[in-house]
DRENDO-1510 file (C-alpha; in Angstrom, 1 decimal, always signed):
<recs>
REC; n; res; u; v; w
REC; 1; MET; +153.3; +32.0; +44.7 .
REC; 2; ILE; +153.3; +35.4; +46.4 .
REC; 3; ASN; +153.2; +38.2; +44.0 .
REC; 4; THR; +151.0; +40.6; +45.8 .
REC; 5; VAL; +152.3; +42.4; +48.9 .
REC; 6; LEU; +150.3; +44.5; +51.1 .
REC; 7; TYR; +151.3; +47.8; +53.8 .
REC; 8; ASP; +149.6; +49.6; +56.6 .
REC; 9; MET; +150.3; +52.3; +56.9 .
REC; 10; ASP; +149.9; +54.0; +60.7 .
REC; 11; GLY; +153.1; +53.0; +62.2 .
REC; 12; LEU; +154.4; +50.4; +59.4 .
REC; 13; LEU; +154.6; +53.0; +56.9 .
REC; 14; LEU; +154.4; +56.1; +59.0 .
REC; 15; ASP; +154.9; +57.0; +63.1 .
REC; 16; THR; +152.1; +58.4; +63.5 .
REC; 17; GLU; +150.8; +55.9; +65.7 .
REC; 18; PRO; +151.2; +57.7; +69.1 .
REC; 19; LEU; +149.8; +60.8; +67.4 .
REC; 20; TRP; +146.6; +59.4; +67.4 .
REC; 21; GLY; +146.0; +59.4; +71.5 .
REC; 22; VAL; +147.7; +62.7; +71.3 .
REC; 23; SER; +144.4; +63.7; +69.1 .
REC; 24; MET; +141.8; +62.2; +70.4 .
REC; 25; LEU; +142.5; +63.3; +73.9 .
REC; 26; ARG; +142.9; +66.6; +72.9 .
REC; 27; VAL; +139.9; +67.1; +70.9 .
REC; 28; ALA; +138.1; +65.3; +73.8 .
REC; 29; LYS; +139.2; +67.8; +76.7 .
REC; 30; LYS; +138.3; +70.4; +74.0 .
REC; 31; HIS; +134.5; +69.6; +74.1 .
REC; 32; ASN; +134.9; +68.1; +78.2 .
REC; 33; ILE; +134.0; +64.4; +76.7 .
REC; 34; PRO; +135.9; +62.2; +80.3 .
REC; 35; ILE; +138.3; +59.6; +78.3 .
REC; 36; THR; +141.8; +59.3; +79.8 .
REC; 37; LYS; +144.8; +57.3; +77.8 .
REC; 38; GLU; +143.4; +54.3; +79.4 .
REC; 39; ARG; +140.1; +54.2; +78.8 .
REC; 40; PHE; +141.8; +53.9; +74.8 .
REC; 41; LYS; +142.1; +49.7; +75.7 .
REC; 42; ASP; +137.9; +50.0; +75.1 .
REC; 43; THR; +137.8; +51.2; +71.5 .
REC; 44; THR; +141.3; +49.5; +69.9 .
REC; 45; GLY; +140.7; +48.8; +66.6 .
REC; 46; LEU; +138.1; +50.6; +65.9 .
REC; 47; ARG; +137.6; +52.6; +63.0 .
REC; 48; ILE; +137.6; +56.3; +64.3 .
REC; 49; TYR; +134.1; +56.9; +63.7 .
REC; 50; GLU; +133.2; +54.6; +65.8 .
REC; 51; VAL; +135.3; +55.0; +68.8 .
REC; 52; THR; +133.6; +58.1; +69.1 .
REC; 53; ASP; +130.5; +56.5; +68.3 .
REC; 54; HIS; +131.8; +54.4; +71.8 .
REC; 55; TRP; +132.3; +57.7; +73.8 .
REC; 56; ALA; +128.5; +58.9; +72.8 .
REC; 57; ILE; +127.2; +55.6; +74.1 .
REC; 58; HIS; +129.3; +55.8; +77.1 .
REC; 59; PHE; +130.6; +59.0; +77.8 .
REC; 60; PRO; +127.4; +61.8; +77.1 .
REC; 61; TRP; +128.2; +65.5; +75.9 .
REC; 62; GLU; +126.9; +68.6; +74.4 .
REC; 63; GLY; +127.6; +70.4; +71.2 .
REC; 64; LYS; +129.2; +68.4; +68.0 .
REC; 65; ASN; +127.6; +65.1; +67.8 .
REC; 66; ALA; +130.4; +61.9; +67.6 .
REC; 67; ARG; +130.3; +62.4; +63.5 .
REC; 68; GLU; +132.5; +66.0; +64.5 .
REC; 69; VAL; +134.1; +65.4; +67.5 .
REC; 70; ALA; +136.2; +62.2; +64.8 .
REC; 71; ASP; +136.5; +64.3; +62.1 .
REC; 72; GLU; +138.2; +67.4; +63.7 .
REC; 73; ILE; +140.1; +64.8; +65.5 .
REC; 74; LEU; +140.7; +63.7; +61.8 .
REC; 75; ASP; +142.0; +66.9; +61.4 .
REC; 76; ASP; +144.7; +67.4; +64.0 .
REC; 77; ILE; +145.8; +63.8; +63.9 .
REC; 78; ILE; +146.3; +64.9; +59.4 .
REC; 79; ALA; +148.2; +68.5; +60.7 .
REC; 80; SER; +149.9; +66.7; +63.5 .
REC; 81; SER; +151.3; +64.2; +61.4 .
REC; 82; LYS; +152.4; +66.6; +58.8 .
REC; 83; ALA; +153.7; +68.7; +61.3 .
REC; 84; SER; +156.0; +65.8; +63.0 .
REC; 85; ALA; +155.6; +62.1; +61.9 .
REC; 86; GLY; +158.5; +60.8; +59.5 .
REC; 87; VAL; +158.7; +58.2; +57.4 .
REC; 88; LEU; +159.7; +54.7; +59.2 .
REC; 89; LYS; +163.1; +52.9; +58.7 .
REC; 90; GLY; +163.2; +50.6; +55.4 .
REC; 91; VAL; +159.6; +51.9; +54.3 .
REC; 92; GLU; +161.4; +53.2; +51.1 .
REC; 93; GLN; +164.0; +50.9; +50.4 .
REC; 94; SER; +161.3; +47.6; +51.0 .
REC; 95; LEU; +159.2; +49.7; +48.4 .
REC; 96; LYS; +161.7; +49.7; +46.0 .
REC; 97; LEU; +162.5; +46.4; +46.0 .
REC; 98; LEU; +159.4; +45.2; +45.4 .
REC; 99; ARG; +158.8; +47.4; +42.1 .
REC; 100; LYS; +162.4; +46.3; +41.0 .
REC; 101; HIS; +161.4; +42.6; +41.8 .
REC; 102; ASN; +158.2; +43.5; +39.8 .
REC; 103; TYR; +155.0; +43.2; +42.7 .
REC; 104; LYS; +151.5; +44.8; +43.1 .
REC; 105; VAL; +151.9; +46.7; +45.9 .
REC; 106; GLY; +149.0; +47.2; +47.7 .
REC; 107; LEU; +148.4; +49.8; +51.4 .
REC; 108; ALA; +144.8; +48.7; +53.0 .
REC; 109; SER; +144.6; +51.1; +56.2 .
REC; 110; SER; +141.6; +51.3; +58.5 .
REC; 111; SER; +142.2; +55.5; +58.6 .
REC; 112; PRO; +139.9; +57.2; +56.7 .
REC; 113; LYS; +140.6; +57.3; +53.3 .
REC; 114; HIS; +141.0; +61.2; +53.2 .
REC; 115; MET; +143.9; +60.7; +55.9 .
REC; 116; ILE; +145.3; +58.2; +54.3 .
REC; 117; ASP; +145.5; +60.0; +50.8 .
REC; 118; ALA; +146.2; +63.2; +52.3 .
REC; 119; LEU; +149.3; +61.8; +54.6 .
REC; 120; VAL; +150.4; +59.3; +51.6 .
REC; 121; ASP; +150.8; +62.1; +49.3 .
REC; 122; HIS; +152.5; +64.5; +51.6 .
REC; 123; PHE; +154.9; +62.1; +51.6 .
REC; 124; ASP; +155.6; +61.5; +48.8 .
REC; 125; LEU; +155.0; +57.5; +49.0 .
REC; 126; ALA; +151.3; +57.0; +46.6 .
REC; 127; LYS; +154.1; +56.0; +43.8 .
REC; 128; TYR; +154.9; +53.3; +45.0 .
REC; 129; PHE; +151.7; +51.2; +45.6 .
REC; 130; ASP; +149.2; +50.3; +42.8 .
REC; 131; VAL; +146.1; +50.9; +45.0 .
REC; 132; ILE; +145.7; +52.6; +48.0 .
REC; 133; THR; +142.2; +51.3; +50.1 .
REC; 134; SER; +140.5; +51.8; +53.4 .
REC; 135; ALA; +138.1; +50.7; +55.7 .
REC; 136; ASP; +135.5; +53.1; +54.5 .
REC; 137; ALA; +134.5; +51.1; +51.7 .
REC; 138; VAL; +133.9; +47.7; +54.2 .
REC; 139; LYS; +131.6; +47.5; +56.6 .
REC; 140; LEU; +134.2; +46.5; +59.3 .
REC; 141; GLY; +137.7; +47.5; +60.2 .
REC; 142; LYS; +140.1; +44.9; +61.6 .
REC; 143; PRO; +140.2; +42.8; +62.9 .
REC; 144; HIS; +138.1; +41.8; +60.2 .
REC; 145; PRO; +139.4; +40.9; +57.2 .
REC; 146; ALA; +137.7; +42.9; +54.6 .
REC; 147; VAL; +140.6; +46.1; +54.1 .
REC; 148; PHE; +142.6; +43.3; +52.9 .
REC; 149; LEU; +140.3; +41.1; +50.9 .
REC; 150; HIS; +138.6; +44.2; +48.7 .
REC; 151; CYS; +142.5; +45.1; +48.5 .
REC; 152; ALA; +143.5; +41.9; +46.8 .
REC; 153; GLU; +140.7; +41.7; +45.0 .
REC; 154; SER; +140.9; +45.3; +43.6 .
REC; 155; LEU; +144.3; +44.0; +42.5 .
REC; 156; GLY; +143.1; +41.1; +41.3 .
REC; 157; SER; +144.9; +38.6; +43.6 .
REC; 158; LYS; +143.9; +35.9; +45.5 .
REC; 159; PRO; +144.2; +35.9; +49.0 .
REC; 160; ASN; +147.3; +33.1; +48.8 .
REC; 161; GLU; +149.0; +35.2; +46.9 .
REC; 162; CYS; +149.4; +37.8; +49.9 .
REC; 163; LEU; +151.6; +38.9; +51.8 .
REC; 164; VAL; +150.6; +40.9; +54.6 .
REC; 165; LEU; +152.7; +43.6; +56.5 .
REC; 166; GLU; +151.1; +44.6; +59.9 .
REC; 167; ASP; +152.2; +46.4; +63.1 .
REC; 168; SER; +150.0; +45.5; +65.5 .
REC; 169; VAL; +147.6; +42.6; +66.6 .
REC; 170; ASN; +144.7; +43.8; +65.4 .
REC; 171; GLY; +146.1; +44.1; +61.8 .
REC; 172; MET; +148.0; +40.4; +62.2 .
REC; 173; ILE; +144.2; +38.5; +63.1 .
REC; 174; ALA; +142.8; +40.0; +60.0 .
REC; 175; GLY; +145.6; +39.3; +57.6 .
REC; 176; LYS; +145.9; +35.9; +58.3 .
REC; 177; ALA; +141.7; +35.4; +58.3 .
REC; 178; ALA; +141.9; +36.7; +55.2 .
REC; 179; ARG; +143.9; +33.7; +54.9 .
REC; 180; MET; +146.6; +35.9; +53.3 .
REC; 181; LYS; +151.1; +35.2; +54.9 .
REC; 182; VAL; +151.2; +38.3; +57.8 .
REC; 183; ILE; +154.5; +39.6; +59.0 .
REC; 184; VAL; +154.2; +41.6; +61.6 .
REC; 185; VAL; +157.3; +45.0; +62.5 .
REC; 186; PRO; +156.2; +45.8; +65.9 .
REC; 187; ASP; +157.5; +48.9; +68.0 .
REC; 188; GLU; +159.9; +48.4; +70.7 .
REC; 189; LEU; +157.8; +48.2; +73.5 .
REC; 190; HIS; +155.3; +45.5; +71.8 .
REC; 191; PHE; +157.6; +43.7; +70.3 .
REC; 192; ASP; +158.0; +41.0; +72.3 .
REC; 193; ASP; +154.7; +40.5; +72.7 .
REC; 194; PRO; +153.1; +36.7; +72.5 .
REC; 195; ARG; +150.4; +37.7; +70.7 .
REC; 196; PHE; +152.8; +37.5; +67.1 .
REC; 197; SER; +153.3; +33.8; +67.2 .
REC; 198; LEU; +150.7; +33.4; +65.5 .
REC; 199; ALA; +151.8; +35.9; +62.4 .
REC; 200; ASP; +154.4; +33.8; +59.4 .
REC; 201; GLY; +157.6; +36.0; +60.3 .
REC; 202; LYS; +158.4; +39.1; +62.3 .
REC; 203; LEU; +161.3; +41.6; +61.7 .
REC; 204; ARG; +162.7; +44.3; +63.9 .
REC; 205; SER; +162.4; +47.2; +61.4 .
REC; 206; LEU; +161.6; +47.3; +57.1 .
REC; 207; GLU; +165.4; +47.7; +57.4 .
REC; 208; ASP; +165.2; +43.9; +58.3 .
REC; 209; PHE; +162.8; +43.4; +55.1 .
REC; 210; ASP; +164.5; +41.4; +51.7 .
REC; 211; ILE; +162.4; +39.3; +48.6 .
REC; 212; GLY; +164.4; +36.0; +50.4 .
REC; 213; VAL; +161.7; +36.3; +54.0 .
REC; 214; ILE; +158.2; +36.6; +50.6 .
REC; 215; ASN; +158.1; +32.6; +49.6 .
</recs>
């Protein structure tokens, strides 16, 4: 019986996903790092510090080191998110529904903890979560299941008691690898990606979420 629901953040709670690319390109250009949008596929799913480490190996530059560049990207995306991002449709409705029915609710994101905290506070979402965890707390980010397993453990839940809500293929794989039920909520552009057939369910938006899809 599922008693716990774990949310991703970027692209599921907040429409911040497109801002990552904008911030990465802006900061890379500032430091003369020859990154293009097409090269993002080489680092899909990596945490931002892993991304800039990859850049440093393959596209070395002078000046700030990889970690400093990653920190600058994070500062940029936090500011951009506060200025232009928003809470996606159905998010608060789904969270209130889970609260009403006494589910344990966690947030498990690959984003750094200080970014998660800054944005869930800014958008007044922290009050809905019993536990907020980041891949900062584990050795490997998604598609490795560690962040979901860590979040479940923090909530006192077993993997088979958890439902994961995700918008990405890597997040879906992480949830399935954790032996959890996974429902995906892809963006319109990727909704028909055949890889999402691995999920236990698929929704157009969290406006379509109800208690009936959990068990």
